[in-house]
N, C-alpha and C positions, 0 to 999 in steps of 0.2 A: 411515448409514455403518457398515459392519461394524467392530467393535472387537475387538482381541485383548488389551486391557488387563484385568487382574484385580486385585482388592484383596489386599494382603498380609495373610495370616492366621497367619503364623508367630509364634514367641515374641518378645515384647518386654517391657521392664520400664521403669518410671518411672526417668528418668535420675538424679534426685536420690537415690532409694533406692539405686541401684547405686553412685552416687558416695560415699555414706556407707559402703557395704560395701567399696569400694575403699580408702578411707582406713583403715578398721579392719583390713583384711587387710594393707595395707602397713605400718601401725604395728605389728601383731602380728608380722609377719615380721622387722622390724628388732629388736623387743624379744626375739624368740626367741634371738638371738645372745647375749643377756646373762642370760636367765632359765633356759633349759635347759642346765645345765652349760656355761658359757661356753667357747668354743674347742673344744668336743667335736664329733665328726662329726655327731651327731644335730641339734644346734642349728644347725650350718652348713647341713645338708641342708634342714631345715625352713625356715630363713630364706631360702635361695636359691630354693627351690621357691615360697614365698609371694611373693617379689619378682617372679619370672617370671610367676606367675599374675596378679599385680597389673598388670603392664605388658601382659599379653595382654588384659586387660579394657579398657584405654584405647581401642583402635580402635573399640569398639562404641558409644561415645557419639555421638549425632547429635541435632541440633536442626533443626526445620522451622518456617519462618515462613509466614504466610498466602500462598496461591498458590504454594507450592513442593511438590515431590514427590520421592520417592526410588524409583528402580527397583531392586528387591532381586534380586541375582544371587548364587547360592550355587554356587561352583565351576562357573561357566558355565551354570547352569540358572536360568531366570527364575522367581522365586518370587512375583511380584506387585508392585504399586505401593503404596507407603505415602504417604498424603496428610494424615494427622492432624498438626496443628500442636502443637509443644511440644518438651520435652526428653526423649529416650528412649535406652534402651540395647538394642542388638540383638546377636545372635551376632557376635563380632568377626571371624569368617571370612566373614561375609556382606558382599558388595560392594554398598554403598548408593550408587548413582549419582544424584547430585543434579541436579534439573531445575527450571527456572523455568517456571511456568504463567502468568506475568504477560503482559499485552498488550505488544507491541513495535511500534514504528514502523519503516517502511522507505520511504525516498525513492529511487525508481528514477530514475536520471539519464535525460534524454531520449535516445531512440534513433531512428535513421533507418529508416523502413519505407515500403513502398508502400501507398497506400490502394486502395480497390476499383477505381478507374479507372486506377491505375498512377502517380499523382503521388507523388513522394518527399516525405515529411513527417517532422517531428520530433515525437515524442510521449513523454511521461513520466507517471509515476503515483506516488501515495503510498498506502500501505496500512497497515492495522493487523492484526496476526496474533498468534496465540498457539498453544501446544501444547494438543492435545486428547486424544490417545492416546499415552501415554508409551512403550508397547511398540513401536508402529510407528516413533516418532521415534528410539528407541534401536537397534532391531534390523532395521527394514525398509530403512533407508538406511545408507550407510557413514559415519555422522556421527562415530563414535568415532575412526576413522583420520584423518579430516579434522581433528578436534579435537587429536589427538596431534601432527599435522604443524604445526598452527598454534601449538602451545605449546612446541615445542622451542626451546631457547636455549643459547648457549655451546657448549663442546666436549663437555660431558657428555651432551648430547642428552636431557635429562630434563624432564618436565612437572611444575611445582610444583602442589601440592595446591590452593593458593589460586586458581590460574588455570584449574583443570580445568573448572569450571562455565562460566566466561566463554568459554573456548575451545570448549566444546561448543555453547553458544548461538550463538556466532559461526559455527560450522559449519552450524547450522540456518538462520541468517540468510543465509548464502551460498547454500544450497539454495533458499530462498524467492526470493532475488534472481534466480537463473538461471531458475527456473520462471516468475517474474513477467515476465521478458523475453520468454519464449516465448509466454505467454498474451497479452501486450500486442500482439505481432506478429500473432497469430491474430485477435484482435478488430479491430485496426486494418485488417486486410485485408478485413474484411467490410463496411466502410462507406466512403463517399467523404468526403473532407475537408469539402466544402461543396456546396451545391446548384448544379446547372447545368441547361441546357435539357434534357439527356438524363435527368436524375434529379431533376426539380424537386420531386416529391412524396415522395421517399425519405428515410428517416432518415439523418442524416449525423453525423460526429464532432462538428461544431460545434453542431448543433441537438439531438443525441440526449440530452444531459444525463444524467438518472437512468437512462434505459433502457440507454444504452451502459455506464454504470458497473455496473449490475446484471448485464449480460452479462459484463463483465470479472470481476466478483466470482465469478460462477458458474464461469467457466473456471478461475480460480485455485483455487477449492475442489476442482474435479475433479482438477487436477494435484497439489495438496498433500495430498489425502486419503490417498495411499499412505504419506505420511510422518507421518501423525497430526497434521497441522497444520490450523488453521482460520483463514480470512480473516474478520475481523470487519467490515471496511469497506475498499473500494478506490475510489479516485477518480482520474480523469485530471486532473493539475495543470499540464500543459504541452502545448500544441498549436500548431504553426506549420508553415508550408511550409519545406522544406529550402532552404538558402541559394541553391542554383543556380537555383531557379525562383521564389524569393520575390518578386523585383522584377517579373517578368512577371505573376505572380498578383496582385500589388498593383495593377498597371495595369488588369488585368481587373476587379478589384473596383471600382476607381475609375470605369472606364467603365460598369460596371453601375449604379453609384450615380448617375452623371450621366444615364444614360438614364432611370432611374426618376424622377429629379427633373424632367427635361424633360417626361416624360409627364404629370406632375402640373401643370406650368406650362401646357402646351398645353391640357390638359383645363379648367383654370381660365380660360384666355384665351378659349377657344371659348364657355364658359358666359357670360362677361362680354360678349362680342360679341353673342351671341344676346339677352341681356337688353337691351343698348343698342338694338339694332334694334327689339325689341319695344316698348320704351318710346317711341322716336321715332315709331313707327307708331301706337301706342295713344293717345298724347297729341297727335298731329297737329302735332308741332313743325315738322317739315319732311317734304316728300314726296321720296322718292329713287327713281329708276329703278333697274333692275337693274345698270347699269354703275356708278352712283354707290355702290350698296350694295356691289358687289364691291371698289371702291376703298377704301371705308370699312372693310370687313372686313380688307383687306390691311394698311391703315395701323394699325388697332387691334392686329392680331396681331403686327406688327413692334414696336409700342410695348410690348405686354404680355410678349412672349417674348424681347425683347432682353436681353443681359447688362448693357448700359450704358443710362444714362438717355437718352431720346429728345430730339433737338433740335427744338423746335417751329418750324413754318413757318406764318406768318400769311397766310391767303388773303384778300385784300381784294376779290376778285372776287365774282361772283354764281354761284349754283347753276344758273341757267338759261343756256342757250346764247344 
């Protein structure tokens, strides 16, 4: 995947060293009011200038934890992405936009779609995603506007600094959610929900398992590549027929199960009848003509295939006419 992200190579300084310089400068500025001819114009000018510079230094302090990054922007120009963890000081006029590179979960609520043969179904997914390319995430999609809209509150319409990162990541998550919905519809439309006589050997959503999940993951990565995001894992976690056809499809599945069970019962019954006739003939227990054999086969099949226990009838007569 093509990337537009570059590493930040601009000026930076250890944050603790600059913090020491800040306190020395601030303390010297305050002391200048009293050391250099107190109340004179020079002492006031030096003190005020020192205090102004001290407070201009403050915005340059930044700290990064593991799996965090800052997209560095200088008056609208992208200067690179800084990923090194620790406490640093940058040019205070540099806008360091903080981003989280940690993995995030997204549980997409079940949506109604049509499968390959047109049946309405409900399907949902859960996925794990994370930022991979900070440049694309920040500047290829309109995440900043969405973040600003999400963070506005009260009458002053201002976004607090503490919520800026959370709002930005929520904007990314909203983008992932919409694209996940589209990818899920696309993949669900390529497969039937379950096997039928028309597609007995085809891959289905119920039987596809890992293959369907891999296809879904591939489609998601194709859609999210433009935003610099990567899907680590995607899994279908909910699959059912839509309520309007669920009862009908349940009866169909029940009928199919009953037919399959009956086939096994009949197959076993025929095998047992064949074995019984063979044993009677081989051991010469009784000689049966074709009519008697047919009657015996009919009776045995009724007994073996019936849902209820058979009621025995004792024949006290003879086999001969």
